[in-house]
C-alpha positions as CSV (number, residue, x, y, z in Angstrom):
1,X,59.7,-1.0,28.0
2,X,56.6,-0.9,25.5
3,X,53.6,1.9,25.6
4,X,51.5,-1.1,26.8
5,X,53.7,-1.7,29.9
6,X,54.2,1.8,30.5
7,X,50.5,2.2,30.5
8,X,49.9,-0.4,32.6
9,X,52.3,0.7,35.4
10,X,50.9,4.3,35.0
11,X,53.9,5.6,33.5
12,X,52.6,6.8,30.3
13,X,50.0,9.3,30.5
14,X,48.4,12.0,27.9
15,X,50.2,15.1,27.6
16,X,50.1,17.8,25.1
17,X,47.6,17.7,22.1
18,X,48.9,18.2,18.6
19,X,47.0,20.4,16.0
20,X,45.7,17.1,14.5
21,X,44.1,16.2,17.9
22,X,46.5,13.6,18.8
23,X,47.9,13.0,22.4
24,X,51.6,13.2,23.0
25,X,52.6,10.8,25.3
26,X,54.5,12.2,28.3
27,X,56.5,9.7,30.8
28,X,56.7,10.8,34.2
29,X,59.8,10.9,36.3
30,X,60.4,11.8,40.0
31,X,61.4,15.2,38.9
32,X,58.1,16.2,37.3
33,X,56.5,18.4,39.8
34,X,53.0,16.8,39.2
35,X,53.8,13.4,38.1
36,X,52.5,11.7,41.0
37,X,50.8,12.0,44.5
38,X,52.9,13.5,47.0
39,X,56.1,13.7,45.0
40,X,58.5,14.9,47.4
41,X,60.1,18.0,46.3
42,X,62.4,19.0,49.4
43,X,64.9,17.4,51.3
44,X,62.8,14.7,53.2
45,X,60.1,12.2,52.6
46,X,57.3,11.4,54.6
47,X,56.0,7.6,55.3
48,X,52.5,7.0,57.1
49,X,52.3,4.4,59.8
50,X,49.0,3.2,60.1
51,X,48.7,1.0,63.3
52,X,46.1,-0.2,65.7
53,X,46.9,1.7,68.8
54,X,43.5,0.8,70.3
55,X,41.4,-2.0,70.2
56,X,41.7,-5.8,70.2
57,X,45.1,-5.8,68.2
58,X,46.7,-3.0,70.1
59,X,49.6,-4.9,71.3
60,X,50.5,-5.7,67.6
61,X,50.3,-2.3,67.0
62,X,52.6,-1.0,69.4
63,X,55.2,-3.6,68.4
64,X,54.8,-2.5,64.8
65,X,55.2,1.2,65.6
66,X,58.4,0.3,67.5
67,X,59.8,-1.3,64.5
68,X,58.8,1.4,62.0
69,X,60.7,3.8,64.2
70,X,63.7,1.5,64.2
71,X,63.3,1.1,60.2
72,X,63.6,5.0,59.9
73,X,66.6,5.1,62.3
74,X,68.5,2.6,60.1
75,X,67.6,4.2,56.9
76,X,68.5,7.6,57.9
77,X,72.2,6.0,59.2
78,X,71.3,6.0,62.7
79,X,72.0,2.9,65.0
80,X,73.6,-0.2,63.9
81,X,72.0,-0.5,60.3
82,X,70.1,-3.9,61.3
83,X,69.0,-5.8,58.2
84,X,70.5,-3.3,55.9
85,X,73.7,-5.4,56.7
86,X,72.2,-8.6,55.9
87,X,69.7,-7.9,53.0
88,X,71.1,-9.3,49.7
89,X,70.1,-5.7,47.7
90,X,72.7,-3.4,48.6
91,X,71.0,-0.3,47.1
92,X,70.6,1.3,50.7
93,X,73.3,2.9,52.2
94,X,71.8,4.7,55.5
95,X,71.7,8.1,53.7
96,X,67.8,8.2,53.5
97,X,65.6,7.3,50.3
98,X,67.4,8.8,47.1
99,X,69.2,11.0,49.3
100,X,65.9,12.5,51.4
101,X,65.7,12.2,55.1
102,X,63.0,9.7,55.9
103,X,60.1,11.3,58.2
104,X,57.2,9.8,59.3
105,X,53.5,10.4,60.6
106,X,51.3,8.0,62.5
107,X,47.4,6.9,62.7
108,X,45.5,5.0,64.8
109,X,43.4,2.3,62.8
110,X,41.4,1.4,66.1
111,X,41.1,-2.1,64.4
112,X,38.2,-0.7,62.3
113,X,38.2,-0.4,58.6
114,X,36.3,3.3,58.4
115,X,39.0,4.4,61.1
116,X,42.0,3.3,59.2
117,X,40.8,4.6,55.9
118,X,40.3,7.9,57.5
119,X,43.7,8.2,59.0
120,X,45.4,7.1,55.8
121,X,43.6,9.6,54.0
122,X,44.5,12.3,56.3
123,X,48.3,11.2,56.3
124,X,48.2,11.1,52.5
125,X,46.2,14.5,52.2
126,X,47.3,16.5,54.9
127,X,50.7,15.2,55.9
128,X,52.1,14.4,52.2
129,X,52.8,10.6,53.0
130,X,54.0,9.0,49.8
131,X,53.7,5.3,51.4
132,X,51.1,3.8,53.6
133,X,52.1,1.0,55.8
134,X,50.7,-1.1,58.8
135,X,47.8,-2.6,60.3
136,X,47.1,-6.0,62.1
137,X,43.6,-6.6,60.6
138,X,42.8,-8.0,57.3
139,X,39.6,-6.0,57.2
140,X,41.7,-2.9,57.6
141,X,44.3,-3.9,55.1
142,X,41.9,-4.5,52.5
143,X,40.1,-1.1,53.2
144,X,43.6,0.8,53.2
145,X,44.7,-0.9,50.3
146,X,41.8,0.2,48.3
147,X,42.2,3.6,49.4
148,X,46.0,3.8,48.5
149,X,44.8,2.5,44.9
150,X,42.5,5.2,44.7
151,X,45.0,7.9,46.0
152,X,48.0,6.8,44.0
153,X,50.3,5.7,46.7
154,X,52.0,2.4,47.7
155,X,50.5,0.3,50.3
156,X,52.9,-1.7,52.0
157,X,50.6,-4.2,54.1
158,X,51.5,-4.8,57.9
159,X,50.1,-8.0,59.6
160,X,47.2,-9.1,56.9
161,X,46.7,-13.0,56.9
162,X,43.5,-13.3,54.8
163,X,43.6,-14.7,51.6
164,X,41.6,-11.9,50.2
165,X,44.5,-9.3,50.7
166,X,46.3,-10.8,47.7
167,X,43.1,-12.6,46.3
168,X,40.1,-11.0,45.4
169,X,40.9,-7.9,47.1
170,X,44.2,-7.3,45.5
171,X,45.3,-4.2,43.9
172,X,48.4,-2.9,42.1
173,X,49.5,-0.4,44.4
174,X,49.5,-2.9,47.2
175,X,52.0,-5.2,48.3
176,X,52.0,-8.0,51.2
177,X,55.2,-9.6,53.0
178,X,53.2,-11.4,55.7
179,X,51.9,-15.0,54.8
180,X,48.4,-16.0,54.4
181,X,45.7,-18.6,55.6
182,X,46.3,-20.9,52.9
183,X,49.9,-21.0,53.7
184,X,49.0,-21.5,57.3
185,X,46.9,-24.5,56.3
186,X,49.5,-26.2,54.0
187,X,52.2,-25.8,56.6
188,X,50.1,-26.9,59.6
189,X,47.9,-29.7,58.3
190,X,50.7,-32.4,58.0
191,X,52.0,-31.6,61.2
192,X,48.5,-31.9,62.9
193,X,48.0,-35.4,61.3
194,X,51.3,-36.6,62.3
195,X,50.6,-35.4,65.9
196,X,46.9,-36.2,66.2
197,X,46.3,-38.8,63.5
198,X,43.9,-38.7,60.6
199,X,40.6,-39.5,62.4
200,X,39.6,-36.1,64.0
201,X,36.5,-34.1,64.4
202,X,37.1,-30.6,64.3
203,X,35.0,-27.7,65.6
204,X,35.8,-24.2,64.4
205,X,35.3,-20.8,66.2
206,X,35.9,-18.0,63.6
207,X,36.3,-14.2,63.9
208,X,33.6,-12.8,61.8
209,X,35.5,-11.1,59.1
210,X,37.7,-11.6,55.9
211,X,40.4,-12.7,58.0
212,X,38.6,-15.4,59.9
213,X,36.5,-16.2,57.0
214,X,39.7,-17.7,54.7
215,X,41.3,-18.8,57.8
216,X,38.7,-21.1,58.6
217,X,38.3,-22.0,54.8
218,X,42.1,-22.8,54.5
219,X,42.6,-24.9,57.5
220,X,39.2,-26.7,57.2
221,X,40.2,-27.4,53.5
222,X,43.8,-28.7,54.4
223,X,42.7,-31.0,57.1
224,X,39.6,-32.4,55.5
225,X,42.1,-33.4,52.7
226,X,44.1,-35.4,55.4
227,X,41.1,-37.2,56.5
228,X,39.5,-35.0,59.2
229,X,35.9,-34.1,59.6
230,X,34.5,-30.7,60.5
231,X,31.6,-30.9,62.9
232,X,30.8,-27.6,63.1
233,X,31.8,-23.8,62.2
234,X,30.6,-20.8,64.6
235,X,31.4,-17.1,63.6
236,X,32.0,-14.9,66.6
237,X,32.0,-10.9,66.5
238,X,35.4,-9.2,66.5
239,X,34.6,-7.1,69.4
240,X,33.9,-10.0,71.7
241,X,35.7,-10.5,74.9
242,X,33.9,-13.4,76.5
243,X,33.7,-16.5,74.3
244,X,32.1,-18.8,77.3
245,X,28.8,-18.9,75.3
246,X,30.5,-20.2,72.1
247,X,32.7,-22.6,74.1
248,X,30.1,-24.6,76.0
249,X,28.3,-26.0,72.6
250,X,31.6,-27.5,71.7
251,X,31.4,-29.9,74.9
252,X,28.3,-31.8,73.5
253,X,29.3,-31.7,69.8
254,X,31.5,-34.8,69.4
255,X,34.4,-32.8,68.4
256,X,37.8,-33.8,69.6
257,X,39.7,-30.7,68.2
258,X,38.8,-27.0,68.6
259,X,40.3,-24.7,66.1
260,X,40.3,-21.0,67.5
261,X,40.2,-18.9,64.3
262,X,41.0,-15.9,66.4
263,X,44.1,-13.4,66.7
264,X,45.2,-11.0,69.2
265,X,43.1,-10.3,72.1
266,X,40.2,-12.4,70.7
267,X,42.7,-15.6,71.0
268,X,43.8,-14.7,74.2
269,X,40.1,-14.5,75.6
270,X,38.9,-17.6,73.7
271,X,41.6,-19.9,74.6
272,X,41.3,-18.7,78.0
273,X,37.5,-19.5,78.3
274,X,38.3,-22.9,76.5
275,X,40.7,-24.0,79.0
276,X,38.4,-22.8,82.0
277,X,36.0,-25.0,80.7
278,X,38.3,-27.8,81.0
279,X,38.7,-28.9,77.2
280,X,42.2,-29.4,77.7
281,X,41.6,-32.4,80.4
282,X,38.8,-33.9,78.3
283,X,38.8,-37.2,76.3
284,X,36.6,-37.4,73.6
285,X,36.4,-40.5,70.8
286,X,38.8,-42.0,72.7
287,X,41.2,-39.2,72.2
288,X,42.8,-36.2,74.2
289,X,40.9,-33.1,73.1
290,X,43.2,-30.8,71.5
291,X,43.0,-27.2,70.7
292,X,44.8,-25.5,67.5
293,X,45.4,-21.8,67.1
294,X,46.4,-21.4,63.4
295,X,47.9,-18.0,63.4
296,X,50.1,-17.4,66.4
297,X,52.2,-14.8,67.9
298,X,54.5,-14.3,70.9
299,X,52.3,-11.6,72.0
300,X,49.3,-13.7,72.0
301,X,51.2,-16.3,73.8
302,X,52.4,-13.9,76.6
303,X,48.6,-12.7,77.0
304,X,47.5,-16.3,77.2
305,X,50.1,-17.4,79.7
306,X,50.1,-21.1,80.9
307,X,47.3,-21.9,78.7
308,X,49.4,-21.8,75.3
309,X,51.7,-24.7,76.5
310,X,51.7,-27.6,73.7
311,X,49.3,-25.9,71.5
312,X,50.2,-25.7,68.0
313,X,50.0,-23.2,65.5
314,X,51.8,-21.3,62.4
315,X,53.5,-18.1,62.3
316,X,55.5,-15.9,59.8
317,X,58.7,-15.4,61.7
318,X,60.1,-15.8,65.3
319,X,63.0,-14.2,67.2
320,X,64.7,-17.1,68.1
321,X,65.3,-18.0,64.2
322,X,69.7,-18.2,63.9
323,X,69.9,-16.9,60.3
324,X,72.0,-13.7,60.2
325,X,68.9,-11.3,59.1
326,X,66.9,-12.3,62.1
327,X,69.8,-12.1,64.6
328,X,70.8,-8.5,63.2
329,X,67.1,-7.5,63.8
330,X,66.8,-8.9,67.2
331,X,69.9,-7.4,68.0
332,X,68.9,-4.1,67.0
333,X,65.5,-4.0,68.2
334,X,66.4,-5.6,71.8
335,X,69.2,-3.0,72.1
336,X,66.6,-0.3,71.5
337,X,63.5,-1.5,73.6
338,X,65.0,-4.2,76.1
339,X,63.1,-7.2,74.5
340,X,62.7,-9.2,71.5
341,X,60.4,-8.3,68.5
342,X,57.1,-9.8,67.7
343,X,56.3,-11.2,63.8
344,X,54.3,-8.0,63.6
345,X,57.3,-6.0,64.3
346,X,59.3,-7.9,61.7
347,X,56.8,-7.8,59.4
348,X,56.5,-4.1,59.6
349,X,60.2,-3.3,59.6
350,X,60.8,-5.7,56.7
351,X,58.2,-3.8,54.4
352,X,59.7,-0.2,55.2
353,X,63.2,-1.5,53.9
354,X,61.6,-3.2,50.9
355,X,59.9,-0.2,49.9
356,X,62.8,2.1,50.4
357,X,64.9,-0.2,48.7
358,X,62.6,-0.3,45.8
359,X,62.6,3.4,45.3
360,X,66.2,3.4,45.6
361,X,66.8,0.6,42.9
362,X,64.1,2.4,40.5
363,X,65.6,5.8,41.1
364,X,62.3,7.3,41.7
365,X,59.3,7.6,44.2
366,X,56.9,7.3,41.3
367,X,54.6,4.5,42.9
368,X,54.6,2.9,39.4
369,X,58.1,2.7,39.1
370,X,58.5,1.5,42.7
371,X,55.9,-1.2,41.9
372,X,57.8,-2.5,38.9
373,X,60.8,-2.6,41.3
374,X,58.8,-4.9,43.9
375,X,57.5,-7.1,41.2
376,X,59.0,-10.5,41.1
377,X,61.8,-9.2,43.1
378,X,63.7,-12.1,44.9
379,X,65.9,-11.4,48.0
380,X,67.4,-12.8,51.0
381,X,68.9,-11.9,54.4
382,X,65.4,-10.8,55.8
383,X,64.7,-13.6,58.1
384,X,62.7,-15.7,56.3
385,X,65.2,-17.5,53.5
386,X,65.0,-16.7,49.9
387,X,61.7,-14.9,49.4
388,X,59.9,-13.8,46.3
389,X,57.5,-11.0,45.7
390,X,55.2,-12.3,43.0
391,X,54.3,-10.0,40.3
392,X,50.9,-11.7,39.5
393,X,49.6,-10.8,42.9
394,X,52.1,-9.0,45.1
395,X,52.4,-11.7,47.4
396,X,55.5,-12.8,49.1
397,X,56.4,-16.5,49.0
398,X,58.9,-17.9,51.6
399,X,59.3,-20.5,54.5
400,X,56.5,-20.6,57.1
401,X,57.0,-21.6,60.6
402,X,54.9,-24.3,62.5
403,X,55.1,-23.5,66.4
404,X,53.9,-24.5,69.8
405,X,53.8,-23.3,73.2
406,X,56.9,-24.0,75.2
407,X,56.3,-26.5,77.9
408,X,59.0,-24.9,80.0
409,X,59.9,-21.4,78.8
410,X,63.0,-19.7,80.4
411,X,61.6,-16.3,80.3
412,X,58.4,-14.3,79.4
413,X,59.8,-13.9,76.0
414,X,60.6,-17.6,75.4
415,X,57.1,-18.8,75.0
416,X,57.3,-20.6,71.5
417,X,59.3,-23.0,69.8
418,X,59.9,-24.0,66.4
419,X,58.9,-27.4,65.5
420,X,59.1,-27.3,61.9
421,X,60.1,-24.7,59.1
422,X,58.0,-25.5,56.3
423,X,60.1,-24.9,53.1
424,X,58.4,-22.3,50.5
425,X,57.7,-24.9,48.0
426,X,55.4,-26.5,50.2
427,X,53.3,-23.4,50.8
428,X,53.4,-22.2,47.2
429,X,50.2,-21.9,45.1
430,X,49.1,-21.1,41.5
431,X,47.9,-17.1,41.0
432,X,44.6,-18.4,39.9
433,X,44.0,-20.9,43.0
434,X,40.2,-20.9,43.7
435,X,40.8,-19.5,47.2
436,X,42.1,-16.4,45.7
437,X,39.7,-15.9,42.6
438,X,37.4,-13.0,42.1
439,X,39.5,-10.1,41.7
440,X,41.9,-8.3,39.3
441,X,45.2,-6.6,40.0
442,X,44.5,-4.1,37.7
443,X,46.8,-1.1,36.8
444,X,49.1,0.9,39.0
445,X,47.8,4.4,39.8
446,X,50.3,7.2,40.3
447,X,47.7,9.6,41.2
448,X,48.1,13.3,40.5
């Protein structure tokens, strides 16, 4: 590795100074006491799980925390090992990470950026967390990713779907396994065209923060490219619980499709209001009125109940998948908790294993060594087919699922059905795509 590469990754720092005034390079390793932030020197290592335990995304947060706890058990050699048995990388052996027992601390993001940064900062500074992960809001993810870059620790993003997380707000210390808004549009638009035709008028209601903005932009661009017209786009507050005043204008807009760029409790409430206003029974422009939810989850489907039947959207993963990795995870999670995991749980479980595996392969907890091990790492056996962690922007590329609410569910968990597995090639894009422009990955920061 050249000095340039070492410097970019934060592995090359100025050390002693010679009598001639020239700085001598020092290459830090995991054994250097002050090489990087929170270098674990004892028999354990601490991870920070920062999830929404309160707020509109609290259901996802609870499932994320369950998955994190399961991942820790598997890393420490407890339980059945889950995806450690199906992951194509065989570096992890259930003996902790680099022989150190995995411990964890938790924080509540409250689905608020300031609260999320504060809890992450506390876990890093007071609890010695060497990696932070979690969250179900892109606003939170962007804020915490920035903090981790400043602090010199790795951030393994939880559920974050905004293009900006690995676009204009990408950071060298941050990595995202979850898919993004562009991928949802690329996967969903062709299915919508086949179902509803290319002559449609769409009305968007959009959560007013980074995820909603990029989701609206992505689905709008993808559907307009296929012939749809966008009638109106309206922003709604993240804290809103009643969307009646936003639904009423749709009735007289001339739109025949309502796109709900909402997630979690927001989607449950806005969809419920839309159904209460009779939109699903309406006929507009000689067509049946349709509702689309671009980003879906089983937890949202459960909250919305009967209202989700027949409604299409996209998702990162679903517990009904029959690949060996998905089956192993569903079996482990179901045995421990008594019900199947959500896509949020899957993402957070996988992110924890991917971090631990990268440390193991790098032979170091140094965040810059970990980043190097993750960049352009291709793997399988984690539930989404062959997956690439692209080095240019730290975005994962994998298959994307298009799903719809089941008409005749067999249980309270059997609410969504996969209608198409969109191949990875269809949702890939260039690192300099305009929707992801405006930021620089920068250099890894190992901290102190």
